[in-house]
N, C-alpha and C positions, 0 to 999 in steps of 0.2 A: 217859305218854299211851298210849291204846289206840285204834288205828284200828277203827272200828265200821261194818260194812255192815249196814244195816237192810233186810232183804229183807221187803218189805211187800206186802200184798194181802189181799183177803177170803179166807175158807176156800175151798179148791179152785181157787184162782187160779193154781196152779203154783209157789208159793213154794219148796216143798221140792225140787223138781226143779232150779230155778235155784240155790238155795243149795248143793245137792250139786255142781253143775258148778263153781261158784265155789270151793268148798272144795277140790275135787280139783285145780283149776288153781293156786290161790294158797296151798294148804296151810294153810288157816285152820280152826279149829274152828267147828262149827255149834252154836249154843245155840238150841234150838227150844222155844217155849212149850209146844207139845203134848207133847214128850218129858218135860219136867219135870212138867207137869200130870198126865200119865198115871201117873207114879210116885207122885204125891200121891193120885190116885184109888186106886191099888193099896194104899197104906198107910192112907189115911184114909177111904176109901169113896166111893161115888158118891151124889150128891144131885140136887136140882133145878137149874134154870138159874142161879138166884142163887148157889147153892153152887158150881157150876161156874165162874161168873165170879169168885167169891172165890178159888178155887184158881188161876185164870188170873192174877189180879193178884199172888198170892203167888209164882207161877212166874216172872212177869216180874221181881219184886223179887229173887228168888233168882238169876236170870240176871245181872242187872247187879251184884249183890253179888259174884258169882263173877268177873266181868270185872275188878272193882276190885282183886281179889286177884292177878290175873295179873302176871307180871313186866313191867316197863315195856317198852313197844314191842310187846307181843304183842296182836294184834287178834282180832276174832271176827266171825262172821256171826250176826246175831240174826234168826231166822225166826219171824215173828209177824204177825198182823193188828194193826199198831201203833196203829191208831186206836181200839182197844177200850179204851184208857185216855186220859184227858185229856192234851193236849199238855204242860201244865205238869208233870204227873207223869212223863212220858217224859223231858222235859228235866232234871228233878231227878235221875232215875236216871242219865242220861248224864253229868251234872256229877259226881255221886258216884263214878262209874266212871272218871272222868278220860278220857272218850271224846273222841278227836280224832285225825284228822278223822272226821266222820260223813258217810256217803254213803247215800242211800236208793235202793234198787232196787225200782221199782214194778212189780209183776206183776199183769196183768189179762187177762181174756178176756171175751167176750160173756156177759151174765148167764145165758143159757140153757146155755152151755157149763159155767160154774161149777156150775150146778144139776145138770146131768147128771153131771159128775165126782163131785159130792158123793153123789148117789144111788148111783152105781156103786161107790163105795168104802165106803159106810156099813156094810155087812155085815162088812167086814174091820177096821173101826176099833175102838178101845177102846170098851167100852160106856158110858163116862162122857161121850162126845161126844153131841150131839143126834142123833136118829134120822134116817132118810132123809127124813122129812116136813119137816125143816128146809130142804130144798132150795128150796122156794117162797119162804120168807123170805130165804134167801141170794140168790136171783135179784133180789129187790127191793133188797137191800143192794148187790149188785154193780152194779146199774144206776146207783146214785148215788155209789158209792165214788170217792174221789180220793186221790192221794198227799198226804202231809203237806206237802211242798214247803218245808220249813224249811232243808234242806240240799240239796246238788246231787242231782238225781234222774236216774236212768237208767231209761228207760221200756222195759218188756219185755212185748210182746204174746205171751202163752204159748199162743195159738191157732196160732202160727206156729212153725216150727222155730227152736230157739235158736241164734243166731249166737254161739257161745262165744268165738271169737277176737275178734269185735267187742266183746263185753261185757268180756272180760278186758283188752283194749286200753284201753277207756274207763276202767275201774276203775283200772288202773295209771297212766293219765294224771292222773286226779283225785287219786289218792293221792300221787303225786309232787308235783303242784301244791300240794296242801295241806301236805305235809311241808315244802316249800320256804318257804311262808308262815310256818309255825310256827318254822322255823329262823331266819328273819329277824326275828321279833318278840321 
């Protein structure tokens, strides 16, 4: 089994910052959809939004296939907007990867903050990602985005300073609780 931490949130919601803090403290690898997708862009080329979404789904599948090949017990942080795929597809990937336990870390900020963060970083991002003009669409998405809620959820408002100790304490508590349940079954 592989403990999986799903760091979830819309683009520019602070996922990568939160994932990096968790990785540093828990010494877990980060598998980010954008990292894999950018390698695909470099190798296969850049296309329209449908093409980008197709590469995103391929990146997602590659991430969970990689986790499935990990030594038993090794977990990972998966950094993505996890609602970009249907829930049944995500659940299938988790089953094939023998993911357990699964914990969702929900990252969010006010829509206008996500939009401004996106605009600010657009010039430094890989050219395969949507341009700064995507920020308005992103603000609409951020206004209605919610966690998946299928697994335990830790809520992180990334507009506030990150309480790393509190986050790591809660993660350790949930991981130990879930590990004990699996050991008993």
